C-alpha positions as CSV (number, residue, x, y, z in Angstrom):
1,X,-1.6,-7.5,2.0
2,X,-3.9,-6.0,-0.5
3,X,-4.9,-8.4,-3.3
4,X,-4.9,-7.3,-7.0
5,X,-6.4,-10.6,-8.2
6,X,-6.2,-14.3,-7.4
7,X,-2.5,-14.4,-8.4
8,X,-1.0,-11.0,-7.4
9,X,-0.6,-9.1,-4.1
10,X,0.5,-5.6,-3.5
11,X,3.4,-5.8,-1.0
12,X,4.1,-2.9,1.3
13,X,7.6,-1.5,0.9
14,X,9.6,1.4,2.2
15,X,8.4,5.0,2.8
16,X,10.0,5.9,-0.6
17,X,6.8,4.6,-2.1
18,X,8.1,2.3,-4.9
19,X,5.9,-0.7,-5.4
20,X,6.5,-4.4,-4.8
21,X,4.2,-7.1,-6.0
22,X,4.0,-10.8,-5.0
23,X,2.9,-13.5,-7.4
24,X,1.4,-16.7,-5.9
25,X,2.6,-19.8,-7.8
26,X,1.8,-23.4,-7.0
27,X,5.0,-23.9,-5.1
28,X,6.6,-20.5,-4.4
29,X,6.1,-16.7,-4.1
30,X,7.8,-14.5,-6.7
31,X,8.6,-10.9,-5.8
32,X,8.5,-8.2,-8.6
33,X,10.9,-5.4,-7.6
34,X,12.5,-6.2,-4.2
35,X,11.3,-3.1,-2.3
36,X,9.3,-4.9,0.4
37,X,11.7,-6.6,2.9
38,X,11.2,-10.1,4.3
39,X,9.8,-8.7,7.6
40,X,7.1,-6.8,5.7
41,X,5.7,-9.9,4.1
42,X,3.7,-12.6,5.9
43,X,6.2,-15.2,7.2
44,X,4.5,-18.1,5.4
45,X,5.0,-16.2,2.1
46,X,8.4,-14.7,2.8
47,X,9.8,-18.2,3.3
48,X,8.4,-19.3,-0.1
49,X,10.2,-16.5,-2.1
50,X,12.6,-18.2,-4.5
51,X,12.8,-15.5,-7.2
52,X,13.2,-11.7,-7.3
53,X,12.5,-10.0,-10.7
54,X,13.5,-6.4,-11.0
55,X,11.9,-4.1,-13.6
56,X,15.1,-2.0,-13.7
57,X,18.2,-1.1,-11.7
58,X,17.3,2.1,-9.8
59,X,17.9,1.9,-6.1
60,X,14.4,2.5,-5.0
61,X,13.2,-0.7,-6.7
62,X,15.9,-2.8,-5.2
63,X,16.1,-1.6,-1.6
64,X,15.6,-5.0,0.0
65,X,17.6,-7.1,-2.5
66,X,20.4,-7.6,0.1
67,X,17.9,-8.5,2.8
68,X,16.3,-11.2,0.6
69,X,19.6,-12.7,-0.4
70,X,20.5,-13.0,3.3
71,X,17.1,-14.5,4.0
72,X,17.5,-17.0,1.3
73,X,21.1,-17.3,-0.1
74,X,19.8,-19.6,-2.9
75,X,17.4,-17.0,-4.3
76,X,17.4,-16.1,-8.0
77,X,17.7,-12.3,-8.6
78,X,16.8,-11.3,-12.2
79,X,17.5,-8.0,-13.9
80,X,18.3,-6.9,-17.4
81,X,22.1,-7.0,-18.1
82,X,21.9,-3.4,-19.3
83,X,21.1,-2.3,-15.7
84,X,23.1,-4.8,-13.7
85,X,26.0,-2.4,-13.5
86,X,23.9,-0.1,-11.4
87,X,24.0,-2.4,-8.4
88,X,27.4,-1.3,-7.1
89,X,27.3,2.3,-8.4
90,X,25.6,5.0,-6.4
91,X,25.6,7.4,-9.3
92,X,24.1,5.0,-11.9
93,X,21.5,3.6,-9.5
94,X,20.6,7.3,-8.7
95,X,20.7,6.8,-4.9
96,X,23.4,9.5,-4.6
97,X,21.3,11.9,-6.6
98,X,18.5,11.5,-4.1
99,X,20.8,12.0,-1.1
100,X,20.7,8.4,0.2
101,X,23.7,6.6,-1.5
102,X,23.4,2.9,-1.3
103,X,24.6,-0.1,-3.2
104,X,22.9,-3.5,-3.5
105,X,24.0,-7.1,-4.5
106,X,24.6,-7.7,-8.2
107,X,21.8,-9.7,-9.9
108,X,22.7,-13.4,-10.4
109,X,20.3,-13.9,-13.4
110,X,19.7,-11.8,-16.5
111,X,16.5,-10.8,-18.3
112,X,16.5,-10.5,-22.1
113,X,14.0,-9.5,-24.7
114,X,11.5,-12.3,-25.5
115,X,12.5,-14.4,-22.5
116,X,9.8,-16.3,-20.7
117,X,10.4,-17.1,-17.1
118,X,8.6,-20.3,-16.0
119,X,7.1,-19.7,-12.5
120,X,5.2,-23.1,-12.3
121,X,3.5,-25.5,-14.7
122,X,0.9,-22.8,-15.6
123,X,2.3,-19.4,-14.9
124,X,4.9,-17.5,-17.0
125,X,6.5,-14.1,-17.1
126,X,7.3,-12.8,-20.6
127,X,10.0,-10.1,-20.8
128,X,9.9,-7.1,-23.1
129,X,12.8,-4.7,-23.3
130,X,11.6,-1.1,-23.0
131,X,14.5,1.3,-22.4
132,X,14.1,5.0,-21.9
133,X,13.8,5.5,-18.2
134,X,16.9,3.3,-17.8
135,X,18.9,1.3,-20.4
136,X,17.5,-2.0,-19.0
137,X,13.9,-1.2,-18.2
138,X,11.6,-4.0,-18.9
139,X,7.9,-4.8,-19.0
140,X,6.8,-8.1,-17.5
141,X,3.6,-9.8,-18.7
142,X,2.2,-12.5,-16.3
143,X,0.2,-15.1,-18.2
144,X,-1.0,-18.6,-18.3
145,X,-2.2,-20.7,-21.2
146,X,-5.7,-19.2,-21.0
147,X,-5.2,-15.4,-20.3
148,X,-3.0,-12.5,-19.6
149,X,-3.1,-11.9,-15.8
150,X,-1.2,-8.7,-15.2
151,X,1.3,-6.3,-16.8
152,X,4.1,-5.0,-14.6
153,X,5.4,-1.8,-16.1
154,X,8.1,-0.7,-13.6
155,X,8.8,3.0,-14.3
156,X,8.1,2.8,-18.0
157,X,4.6,4.0,-17.7
158,X,2.2,5.0,-14.8
159,X,-1.6,5.6,-14.8
160,X,-1.2,9.2,-16.0
161,X,2.5,9.6,-16.6
162,X,5.7,8.0,-17.8
163,X,9.1,7.5,-16.2
164,X,11.7,10.3,-16.0
165,X,14.1,10.6,-18.9
166,X,16.5,13.1,-17.3
167,X,18.4,10.6,-15.1
168,X,21.8,9.0,-15.9
169,X,21.4,6.5,-18.8
170,X,17.8,7.7,-19.7
171,X,16.7,8.7,-23.2
172,X,13.7,10.5,-24.4
173,X,14.1,9.0,-27.9
174,X,14.3,5.4,-26.5
175,X,11.3,6.1,-24.3
176,X,9.3,7.2,-27.3
177,X,10.2,3.9,-29.1
178,X,9.3,1.9,-26.0
179,X,5.8,3.6,-25.7
180,X,5.2,2.8,-29.3
181,X,6.3,-0.8,-28.7
182,X,3.9,-1.1,-25.8
183,X,1.0,0.1,-27.9
184,X,1.9,-2.3,-30.7
185,X,2.2,-5.2,-28.2
186,X,-1.2,-4.4,-26.8
187,X,-2.7,-4.8,-30.3
188,X,-0.7,-7.8,-31.2
189,X,-1.4,-9.7,-28.0
190,X,-5.0,-8.3,-27.7
191,X,-4.8,-6.8,-24.2
192,X,-8.2,-6.9,-22.6
193,X,-9.6,-3.6,-21.2
194,X,-9.6,-5.0,-17.7
195,X,-6.0,-6.3,-17.8
196,X,-4.4,-5.0,-14.5
197,X,-1.5,-2.7,-15.1
198,X,0.9,-2.6,-12.1
199,X,3.5,0.2,-12.2
200,X,6.5,0.9,-10.1
201,X,4.9,3.9,-8.4
202,X,1.3,5.0,-7.8
203,X,-1.9,3.1,-8.0
204,X,-2.7,0.0,-9.9
205,X,-4.9,0.6,-13.0
206,X,-6.3,-1.3,-16.0
207,X,-5.3,-1.2,-19.7
208,X,-8.5,0.7,-20.6
209,X,-8.0,3.3,-17.9
210,X,-4.3,3.7,-18.8
211,X,-5.3,4.5,-22.4
212,X,-8.0,6.9,-21.2
213,X,-5.9,8.8,-18.6
214,X,-2.3,8.7,-19.9
215,X,-1.6,11.4,-22.5
216,X,1.6,9.7,-23.7
217,X,-0.4,6.8,-25.0
């Protein structure tokens, strides 16, 4: 699997081209957006997955949630409560809109604004609520005590675009607020130019390149 940095891998998913990312911790492997299925990940890593963290509830970012819960019934599946009702609703998770209606298991853990998920003794994921593309869209900042390691943006923002706001539950007004929040967070937390920005679709980029290429920022 392609490596983003010492902590993060890009994990191949379905042909629908939503992105999954794997985080190496000292004792486990954490999957951001369960698109990639267990059989698409090296066996030694797949067997270490203890946590799925979804950036939002749309079907294309949760295609393999059921496969993972069958692979490891004790797995923790995190998502914002605001999007959890999409799991069993083909209209809300927009799979019906794209002609491939599916449902997936309901998350068993919730993400909330300001939450910090402890991945191991050093690594944490900080959660920032950023609705607009969906009511429960979040940004996830991977960090340790020394540095910010990567920013997972889901479908809030891509290298040169932002997430759609014409889907059920989406809002242009909320997206505008979320983009302003992202810029304020970058100033407050002093994002470095080379901070990897890993979105739900398209290539990985850096904070500096995102600011240069994305007209919405």
